[in-house]
C-alpha positions, 0 to 999 in steps of 0.5 A: 510483499507478494507482488509488484505490478506497474504501480500496485503493491500486493502484501498478505498480512495477518488480520491483527496488523492490517492497520499497522502495515497499511499506515506504514506502507502508505507513509513509505510510499508517499514520503520516500522520494522528495519532489519539491512542488509534488506530493505523491499520494497513495491509497490502498484496499483491504480484502480477504482475497484478490477477486474481491478487490476489482 
């Protein structure tokens, strides 16, 4: 993980590991805390540089 800003996490991952890590990070973010009636959801984006994301 390179950076955490408010509700965003920024990672640098090799191209051949993107799918593995995006799936795992999403799973961790959605399931680390268990609320009885609240389902957490997370989403992500992939780009070659930060400027391409926003």
